[in-house]
SETORKE-785883 format. One line per field, with one value per residue (C-alpha): residue in three letters; x, y, z; chain. Coordinates in pm, 1 decimal. Example, Ala and Ser with C-alpha at 12.3 -4.5 7.8 and 13.67 -1.06 7.14 Angstrom:
<sites>
aa	[ALA/SER]
x	[1230.0/1367.0]
y	[-450.0/-106.0]
z	[780.0/714.0]
ch	[A/A]
</sites>
This chain:
<sites>
aa	[MET/GLN/GLN/LYS/LYS/LYS/ALA/VAL/THR/ILE/GLN/ASN/VAL/ALA/LYS/THR/SER/GLY/VAL/SER/VAL/SER/THR/VAL/SER/ARG/VAL/LEU/ASN/ALA/LYS/GLY/ASP/VAL/ALA/LEU/ASP/THR/GLN/ASN/LYS/ILE/GLN/ASP/VAL/ILE/GLU/GLN/LEU/GLY/TYR/THR/SER/ASN/LEU/ALA/ALA/ARG/SER/MET/ARG/SER/ARG/LYS/MET/ASN/LEU/ILE/GLY/LEU/ILE/MET/PRO/ASP/ILE/GLY/HIS/PRO/PHE/ALA/ILE/GLU/VAL/MET/LYS/GLY/VAL/ASN/ARG/ALA/ILE/ALA/GLU/SER/GLU/TYR/ASP/LEU/LEU/VAL/TYR/THR/THR/GLY/ASP/VAL/ARG/LYS/PHE/GLU/THR/ALA/SER/HIS/GLU/GLN/LYS/TYR/VAL/SER/LEU/LEU/ASN/ASN/SER/ILE/THR/ASP/GLY/VAL/ILE/LEU/VAL/ALA/PRO/ALA/ALA/ALA/GLU/PHE/ALA/SER/ASP/ALA/PRO/ILE/VAL/SER/ILE/ASP/PRO/ALA/VAL/VAL/ASN/PRO/SER/TYR/PRO/SER/ILE/HIS/ALA/THR/ASN/TYR/GLN/GLY/ALA/MET/ASP/ALA/MET/ARG/TYR/LEU/LEU/GLY/LEU/GLY/HIS/ARG/ARG/ILE/GLY/PHE/ILE/SER/GLY/ARG/PRO/GLU/LEU/GLU/SER/SER/ILE/ARG/ARG/MET/LYS/GLY/TYR/HIS/ASP/ALA/LEU/GLU/GLN/ALA/GLY/LEU/SER/VAL/ASP/ASP/SER/LEU/ILE/ALA/ALA/GLY/ASP/TYR/THR/THR/GLU/THR/ALA/VAL/ILE/CYS/THR/ARG/SER/LEU/LEU/ALA/LEU/GLU/ASN/PRO/PRO/THR/ALA/ILE/PHE/ALA/ALA/ASN/ASP/GLN/SER/ALA/ILE/GLY/VAL/LEU/GLN/VAL/ALA/ASN/GLU/MET/GLY/LEU/LYS/ILE/PRO/ASP/ASP/LEU/SER/VAL/VAL/GLY/PHE/ASP/ASN/ILE/PRO/GLU/ALA/ALA/HIS/LEU/ASN/LEU/THR/THR/VAL/ASP/GLN/PHE/ILE/ALA/GLU/MET/ALA/TYR/THR/ALA/THR/ASN/LYS/LEU/LEU/SER/LEU/ILE/ASN/GLY/ASP/GLU/LEU/ASP/GLU/GLN/ILE/THR/LYS/MET/GLN/THR/GLN/LEU/VAL/ILE/ARG/GLY/SER/CYS/ARG/HIS/LEU/VAL/ASN/ALA/ALA]
x	[26831.4/26576.2/26721.1/26563.9/26529.9/26508.8/26155.4/26074.4/26072.0/25915.5/26267.8/26294.8/25966.4/26078.0/26414.4/26263.9/25993.7/26242.2/26051.8/26093.4/25984.1/25737.4/25573.8/25530.8/25390.6/25136.8/25021.8/24992.4/24782.9/24559.4/24657.6/24520.4/24812.8/25026.6/25003.8/24796.5/25077.6/25310.5/25048.5/25010.1/25386.1/25423.4/25133.7/25296.3/25623.5/25440.9/25277.3/25606.9/25805.4/25527.1/25542.1/25281.3/25279.8/25402.9/25298.8/25126.9/25441.0/25661.5/25434.1/25382.2/25685.3/25850.4/25609.0/25464.7/25119.1/25055.1/24894.6/25004.9/24874.4/24766.1/24765.2/24590.7/24391.3/24069.7/23954.5/23660.4/23881.4/23912.4/24292.7/24263.9/24019.4/24270.0/24542.7/24329.0/24264.8/24637.6/24699.0/24405.7/24544.6/24879.5/24711.4/24496.4/24812.6/24975.0/24902.8/24862.0/24558.5/24514.9/24429.5/24335.5/24386.4/24236.9/24157.4/23856.6/23921.5/24197.7/24168.8/24273.8/24623.0/24838.1/25143.5/25456.2/25401.6/25053.8/25187.5/25466.6/25205.8/24996.8/25300.2/25408.5/25055.7/25047.2/25404.7/25512.2/25208.9/24990.2/25126.9/25434.2/25476.2/25285.0/25220.1/25192.4/25011.3/25152.3/25333.7/25491.7/25739.2/26089.5/26156.9/25981.8/26074.2/25974.4/26122.1/25904.8/25927.8/25765.7/25699.9/25537.7/25340.0/25390.2/25568.5/25593.6/25969.5/26214.6/26445.7/26274.5/26460.4/26218.2/26145.1/25899.5/25703.3/25663.6/25510.6/25716.9/25511.8/25736.0/25744.0/25369.3/25304.1/25544.3/25364.0/25025.8/25149.8/25328.3/25007.5/24808.3/25080.1/25086.3/24713.9/24787.5/24693.5/24902.4/24690.7/24682.3/24546.1/24686.1/24515.3/24781.5/24760.7/24839.0/25142.1/25323.6/25334.7/25627.4/25386.2/25222.2/25556.2/25683.6/25366.1/25387.0/25747.6/25644.7/25384.7/25643.2/25919.1/25693.2/25586.3/25942.9/26065.8/25791.0/25921.2/25625.2/25641.5/25462.7/25154.0/25085.7/24722.6/24670.9/24785.1/24526.3/24610.6/24421.5/24443.4/24350.3/23979.7/23687.6/23539.6/23850.5/23893.5/23545.0/23651.1/23978.6/23803.3/23554.3/23845.7/24037.5/23736.9/23647.6/23977.3/23951.4/24150.4/24060.7/24255.2/24159.4/24271.3/24311.4/24555.4/24441.5/24695.4/24463.3/24140.6/23934.6/24033.3/23959.7/23609.6/23566.9/23664.8/23404.1/23137.3/23200.0/23211.4/22872.2/22735.2/22856.6/22717.7/23064.7/23111.7/23405.7/23620.2/23471.1/23493.3/23752.5/24007.8/24075.9/24349.2/24371.4/24621.6/24573.6/24339.4/24088.3/23793.5/23571.6/23808.2/23712.4/23340.8/23384.2/23595.4/23871.6/24222.5/24457.0/24792.6/24786.2/25015.1/24897.1/24791.4/24677.5/25001.7/25201.9/25011.5/25057.6/25432.2/25451.8/25274.1/25499.7/25805.8/25674.2/25612.2/25967.6/26106.8/25890.9/26034.9/26389.4/26473.8/26675.9/26529.5/26709.1/26623.6/26507.2/26302.7/26086.3/25954.3/25637.6/25635.3/25336.0/25149.5/24934.6/24586.3/24420.6/24041.6/23788.9/23828.6/24077.5/24070.8/24301.7/24278.7/24175.4/24369.0/24613.1/24886.2]
y	[-1451.6/-1675.6/-1951.5/-1959.8/-2258.1/-2216.0/-2256.6/-2574.1/-2513.2/-2688.4/-2799.8/-2980.7/-3159.1/-3259.0/-3391.5/-3592.4/-3732.2/-3822.5/-3626.9/-3301.8/-2962.4/-2940.2/-3266.5/-3131.6/-2812.2/-3005.0/-3192.3/-2868.7/-2719.7/-3029.4/-3123.4/-3464.2/-3596.9/-3726.0/-4094.2/-4154.2/-4330.4/-4040.1/-3791.8/-3984.7/-3999.7/-3625.1/-3549.5/-3766.9/-3576.3/-3241.8/-3354.0/-3485.3/-3169.7/-2928.9/-2757.4/-2505.5/-2321.7/-1971.6/-1785.7/-1530.0/-1497.7/-1438.7/-1160.8/-996.9/-1074.3/-754.2/-569.2/-647.8/-798.5/-639.8/-968.4/-1220.3/-1572.1/-1744.0/-2125.0/-2310.4/-2634.6/-2502.0/-2140.7/-2233.1/-2359.4/-2114.9/-2119.2/-2023.5/-1745.1/-1594.9/-1628.3/-1440.2/-1164.1/-1104.2/-1126.3/-894.9/-635.5/-632.4/-626.2/-330.1/-138.8/-218.2/-167.8/-541.7/-762.0/-1119.5/-1444.5/-1740.9/-2100.5/-2380.0/-2750.6/-2694.5/-2945.8/-2944.6/-3323.3/-3379.9/-3522.4/-3246.4/-3395.7/-3199.7/-3262.6/-3108.9/-2800.1/-2765.8/-2780.6/-2507.5/-2282.8/-2335.8/-2260.3/-1925.0/-1806.2/-1876.3/-1709.0/-1453.1/-1373.8/-1183.6/-1420.5/-1664.8/-1738.2/-2107.9/-2230.4/-2549.6/-2671.3/-3018.3/-2943.4/-2830.0/-2647.6/-2520.8/-2450.8/-2086.1/-1763.5/-1556.1/-1528.6/-1769.7/-1731.2/-2000.5/-2009.2/-2317.1/-2541.3/-2915.7/-2917.7/-2779.7/-2583.6/-2514.5/-2336.0/-2043.3/-1794.3/-1917.5/-1800.0/-2033.3/-2006.5/-2126.7/-2446.3/-2639.1/-2362.3/-2311.3/-2679.2/-2675.0/-2373.7/-2545.5/-2866.6/-2692.0/-2505.1/-2829.5/-2998.4/-2699.1/-2747.2/-3098.6/-3299.6/-3611.1/-3803.5/-3561.1/-3676.7/-3539.1/-3514.0/-3458.3/-3266.7/-3355.5/-3584.8/-3445.4/-3090.0/-2956.4/-2766.7/-3092.3/-3264.1/-2980.3/-2970.7/-3345.9/-3309.6/-3035.7/-3271.3/-3548.7/-3330.3/-3154.6/-3489.7/-3616.1/-3296.6/-3341.1/-3692.4/-3863.7/-4140.4/-4101.5/-4322.3/-4396.3/-4481.1/-4113.0/-4000.8/-3996.6/-3937.9/-3632.3/-3426.0/-3074.8/-3131.4/-3130.7/-3447.0/-3654.4/-3499.1/-3619.9/-3977.4/-3928.4/-3785.1/-4068.5/-4312.7/-4126.1/-4090.7/-4458.3/-4565.1/-4752.6/-4471.4/-4170.9/-3843.1/-3559.9/-3308.7/-3307.7/-3092.5/-3063.9/-2967.0/-2696.4/-2521.7/-2705.7/-3029.9/-2878.6/-2795.1/-3164.8/-3239.9/-2994.5/-3149.8/-3500.0/-3375.0/-3216.1/-3540.3/-3735.3/-3486.0/-3383.9/-3033.6/-2821.0/-2766.7/-2950.8/-3296.7/-3234.9/-2963.1/-2869.8/-2668.1/-2585.8/-2417.6/-2128.0/-1885.2/-1861.8/-1626.9/-1921.7/-2001.2/-1680.4/-1748.2/-2097.6/-1970.5/-2205.3/-2185.2/-2198.2/-2100.9/-1793.9/-1825.8/-1494.7/-1645.3/-1321.6/-1151.8/-1439.2/-1399.6/-1021.9/-1067.0/-1332.1/-1107.2/-811.7/-1034.1/-1153.9/-797.1/-705.6/-992.6/-894.5/-542.8/-680.0/-636.5/-889.0/-1032.6/-1002.7/-1363.2/-1673.0/-1810.3/-1589.9/-1727.2/-1580.5/-1603.1/-1791.5/-1695.1/-1899.0/-1747.8/-1864.9/-1873.1/-2091.0/-2440.6/-2569.9/-2612.7/-2717.6/-3091.2/-3145.4/-3413.4/-3454.4/-3706.5]
z	[-18449.6/-18620.8/-18835.8/-19180.1/-19406.9/-19781.2/-19910.6/-20100.3/-20476.6/-20772.4/-20865.9/-20529.1/-20599.3/-20948.7/-20830.0/-20542.8/-20772.3/-21045.8/-21310.9/-21499.3/-21372.1/-21660.6/-21545.8/-21193.6/-21338.5/-21544.6/-21233.1/-21035.8/-21314.3/-21333.2/-21687.7/-21779.4/-21982.4/-21691.7/-21595.3/-21281.0/-21092.4/-21172.4/-21053.3/-20727.2/-20676.5/-20730.7/-20496.3/-20227.2/-20263.5/-20248.9/-19922.3/-19785.1/-19862.0/-19768.0/-20105.0/-20212.4/-20541.0/-20468.6/-20781.8/-20559.9/-20351.8/-20654.3/-20774.1/-20437.8/-20217.6/-20335.1/-20108.0/-19766.6/-19751.1/-19409.4/-19311.7/-19049.6/-18994.8/-18673.8/-18685.8/-18403.7/-18373.1/-18217.7/-18202.3/-17977.9/-17694.4/-17399.5/-17427.5/-17795.5/-17716.7/-17472.5/-17736.6/-17987.1/-17733.8/-17704.1/-18078.7/-18147.5/-17907.8/-18088.0/-18430.3/-18323.6/-18235.2/-18571.1/-18939.9/-18998.0/-19043.5/-18919.7/-19097.3/-18871.0/-18988.4/-18779.6/-18801.2/-18577.8/-18297.5/-18036.4/-18008.5/-18367.7/-18377.7/-18520.9/-18688.5/-18771.1/-19143.0/-19128.0/-18950.4/-19205.6/-19481.0/-19315.3/-19270.7/-19630.1/-19748.4/-19568.7/-19532.8/-19888.8/-20037.4/-19859.8/-19511.4/-19397.5/-19101.3/-18884.0/-18516.9/-18430.3/-18119.4/-17962.9/-18277.3/-18288.0/-18568.5/-18473.4/-18801.0/-19110.7/-19471.5/-19483.0/-19609.9/-19375.9/-18993.2/-18748.2/-18374.6/-18158.9/-17835.9/-17614.6/-17871.1/-17815.4/-17870.6/-17614.3/-17846.5/-18178.5/-18459.4/-18437.2/-18154.4/-17893.1/-17589.8/-17290.1/-16946.7/-16651.0/-16648.9/-16409.5/-16150.3/-16182.2/-16113.9/-15819.2/-15672.2/-15706.4/-15547.2/-15261.6/-15188.1/-15166.9/-14962.9/-14729.3/-14672.7/-14548.1/-14858.5/-14916.3/-15167.3/-15456.8/-15789.3/-16113.9/-16454.0/-16717.5/-17046.0/-17406.5/-17377.6/-17683.4/-17548.4/-17349.5/-17121.5/-17015.6/-16963.0/-16745.1/-16535.5/-16481.5/-16367.9/-16125.3/-15978.2/-15937.1/-15795.0/-15544.4/-15399.8/-15382.8/-15216.9/-14958.1/-14885.6/-15053.9/-15310.2/-15642.6/-15659.7/-16027.2/-15949.9/-15866.5/-16214.2/-16493.7/-16859.8/-16979.7/-17298.3/-17181.8/-17260.2/-17017.1/-17166.6/-17101.6/-16757.1/-16662.1/-16737.4/-16548.9/-16243.4/-16223.1/-16229.6/-15956.8/-15726.9/-15772.2/-15610.7/-15282.7/-15125.8/-15344.0/-15350.6/-15118.4/-15381.4/-15758.7/-15953.0/-16314.8/-16581.4/-16714.7/-16619.1/-16879.6/-16708.4/-16366.6/-16491.2/-16564.9/-16204.4/-16077.4/-16299.0/-16164.0/-15805.4/-15860.0/-16010.2/-15707.5/-15456.5/-15337.8/-15207.8/-15320.3/-15119.1/-14819.2/-14976.2/-15247.0/-15319.2/-15682.1/-15854.2/-16224.9/-16455.5/-16706.3/-16524.6/-16807.6/-16730.7/-16631.9/-16343.7/-16161.7/-16209.6/-16063.9/-15772.1/-15890.2/-15749.6/-16047.0/-16191.8/-16415.1/-16715.7/-16866.2/-17198.5/-17360.1/-17261.0/-17411.6/-17737.0/-17733.5/-17682.8/-17955.9/-18205.1/-18135.8/-18174.5/-18509.2/-18624.7/-18523.2/-18731.9/-19029.1/-19006.9/-19009.9/-18642.2/-18443.4/-18125.1/-17792.2/-17706.8/-17893.6/-17603.3/-17382.8/-17052.9/-16904.0/-16523.4/-16380.1/-16063.4/-15825.6/-15790.2/-15467.3/-15464.5/-15283.1/-15431.4/-15171.8/-14797.1/-14518.4/-14460.3/-14099.3/-13907.4/-14195.4/-14129.1]
ch	[A/A/A/A/A/A/A/A/A/A/A/A/A/A/A/A/A/A/A/A/A/A/A/A/A/A/A/A/A/A/A/A/A/A/A/A/A/A/A/A/A/A/A/A/A/A/A/A/A/A/A/A/A/A/A/A/A/A/A/A/A/A/A/A/A/A/A/A/A/A/A/A/A/A/A/A/A/A/A/A/A/A/A/A/A/A/A/A/A/A/A/A/A/A/A/A/A/A/A/A/A/A/A/A/A/A/A/A/A/A/A/A/A/A/A/A/A/A/A/A/A/A/A/A/A/A/A/A/A/A/A/A/A/A/A/A/A/A/A/A/A/A/A/A/A/A/A/A/A/A/A/A/A/A/A/A/A/A/A/A/A/A/A/A/A/A/A/A/A/A/A/A/A/A/A/A/A/A/A/A/A/A/A/A/A/A/A/A/A/A/A/A/A/A/A/A/A/A/A/A/A/A/A/A/A/A/A/A/A/A/A/A/A/A/A/A/A/A/A/A/A/A/A/A/A/A/A/A/A/A/A/A/A/A/A/A/A/A/A/A/A/A/A/A/A/A/A/A/A/A/A/A/A/A/A/A/A/A/A/A/A/A/A/A/A/A/A/A/A/A/A/A/A/A/A/A/A/A/A/A/A/A/A/A/A/A/A/A/A/A/A/A/A/A/A/A/A/A/A/A/A/A/A/A/A/A/A/A/A/A/A/A/A/A/A/A/A/A/A/A/A/A/A/A/A/A/A/A/A/A/A/A/A/A/A/A/A/A/A]
</sites>
């Protein structure tokens, strides 16, 4: 069952700030008779605690809003689009509406304190619950349910949906190894995310199980974006002994690999084999071998779990793992005369 933390109150802000509740109230209502240094101190505490005025919540919490929130860093990213497809499907089957909150760029550094502020803003005021995509925070001060998709932390205090990232990476690597590749480059994902960590471990363990040592020069630090993957690929292919295959931690990164290969006049898969992870729609159009983590299905499951919590039901499990599946297309080939 989801662990709930008591919502931050104006009394908590006043106590932490060392002032009266009336002083905090005057700052919240933009009264001009509070000293500037006191105003700044109170604002800092509000930011630190993730407090939002919940006048709307007090007046409306007695009834459901029939509105859930979706918090994600970039709604234009292909991963996010697949998430929204799954959420939309669940919303269409329910009596709820959806409110999306985004910072607009997946490359913005999302801190736990920012996420806690977003959750407090929505869940203590206008939504009955929220879905978080790839959150960094382990817990939130919220009196309404929370469910996450691909959280950064291993065991958050709220229900979460994960793909079997480690097994998916192992499957991808074993496939490349089975084709005879021994110098396999790897472009990692966002380092703070558990999905990226697990995929990196799958890369390492697959090599070790095949009796191969890990060559750090074949590992490039990506961030799940195509732009960074382009830089990583150029670095990998500029090595004196470049990789014969590249495993990218997501399809967006794999697209960066394909772009650089095209720039360099390399043919896929004749000159370079490529594997991605996610199975976004673009992967099929590009004939890209990848690992399907069923993103839309994860989001659909997460939304239904959130709706169950909102309706007072208990969940059978706190963590749900979505089984990945290797999807073989035409971006890899058997390495002739492999050692």
